[in-house]
C-alpha positions in Angstrom: 43.9 -13.2 21.7 47.3 -15.2 22.3 48.3 -18.2 22.8 49.4 -19.4 26.3 52.5 -20.6 26.8 53.7 -21.2 30.5 57.3 -22.5 31.7 58.6 -25.1 33.8 58.8 -21.9 36.7 56.3 -20.0 35.2 52.9 -19.6 36.6 51.5 -17.6 38.7 51.7 -19.4 42.3 48.6 -19.6 45.0 50.3 -21.0 49.1 48.6 -23.2 50.5 51.0 -23.9 53.4 54.2 -25.5 53.5 53.0 -25.7 48.8 51.4 -24.2 46.7 49.1 -24.4 43.7 50.1 -23.0 40.1 47.8 -21.3 38.0 49.0 -22.2 34.1 45.3 -20.4 32.4 42.9 -18.9 33.5 40.5 -17.8 29.9 36.8 -17.8 29.4 36.8 -21.2 27.7 39.2 -22.9 30.5 41.2 -22.9 33.5 44.2 -25.3 33.9 46.4 -25.2 37.4 49.0 -27.4 38.9 47.3 -28.6 42.1 50.0 -29.9 44.8 48.8 -31.9 47.9 50.7 -33.3 51.5 49.4 -36.5 52.7 48.1 -34.9 55.5 45.0 -33.5 52.9 42.1 -34.9 53.8 41.1 -34.9 50.1 37.7 -33.1 48.0 34.1 -34.9 49.3 32.5 -36.8 46.1 30.8 -33.7 44.5 28.8 -33.2 41.3 29.0 -29.3 38.8 26.3 -28.2 36.4 28.4 -26.0 34.2 31.9 -27.9 33.7 33.5 -30.6 33.4 36.3 -31.1 35.9 39.5 -33.4 34.8 42.9 -34.6 36.4 46.1 -35.7 35.1 48.4 -37.2 37.3 52.1 -36.0 37.3 53.4 -37.2 40.4 52.2 -39.4 44.0 48.9 -41.4 44.0 45.3 -40.9 44.6 42.1 -42.3 45.1 39.4 -41.3 42.6 35.5 -41.4 43.2 34.0 -41.2 39.3 30.0 -41.7 39.5 30.0 -45.2 41.4 33.4 -46.4 41.0 36.4 -45.5 43.3 40.0 -46.8 41.8 43.2 -45.4 42.4 45.4 -43.1 39.8 48.8 -43.3 39.8 51.0 -40.6 37.7 50.4 -40.6 34.0 46.2 -41.0 35.2 43.3 -38.8 33.4 40.2 -38.7 35.0 37.4 -36.4 34.1 33.7 -36.1 35.4 31.4 -34.3 32.7 28.7 -32.0 34.4 27.0 -33.9 36.5 29.3 -37.1 37.4 30.0 -37.8 40.8 33.9 -37.0 41.7 36.4 -36.4 44.4 39.7 -37.7 45.6 42.0 -37.8 48.7 45.9 -38.4 48.5 47.5 -42.0 49.0 50.6 -42.8 50.2 53.2 -40.6 52.6 54.4 -38.5 49.0 53.0 -35.4 47.3 50.7 -35.8 45.0 51.1 -33.4 42.0 48.0 -32.7 39.2 46.8 -30.7 36.4 43.4 -29.3 36.9 41.0 -28.5 33.9 37.4 -26.6 33.7 36.3 -26.2 31.1 34.8 -24.0 30.4 36.7 -21.7 33.5 34.0 -21.1 36.2 36.1 -19.2 38.8 37.7 -21.6 40.3 41.1 -20.4 40.1 39.9 -17.1 41.7 38.1 -18.7 44.4 41.5 -20.5 45.3 43.4 -16.6 45.7 40.8 -16.2 47.9 41.0 -18.7 49.8 
């Protein structure tokens, strides 16, 4: 196995209307995806995962996250991780684009589900 190197304009782009998500890594141990959402995106309802950690690093824009019993705003540079069984969700805040890196560890097929949506 070799390492993973994805340049700034590389990676598989998965169309989402006027935007796209970009798959950065897809190996058994993890998958990493650059997510892009506009202000019209209503968000991801609070939920849990029984089989993986779901984590997010905010690159641009702002999001409102739910993590356990807490709700907070996350600006660029914020990292959020929901271990197995922890309730989490998010929605964009403001008029601009929300761009985040989303990492699932281990890989549970999220990238594949994005391709099929």
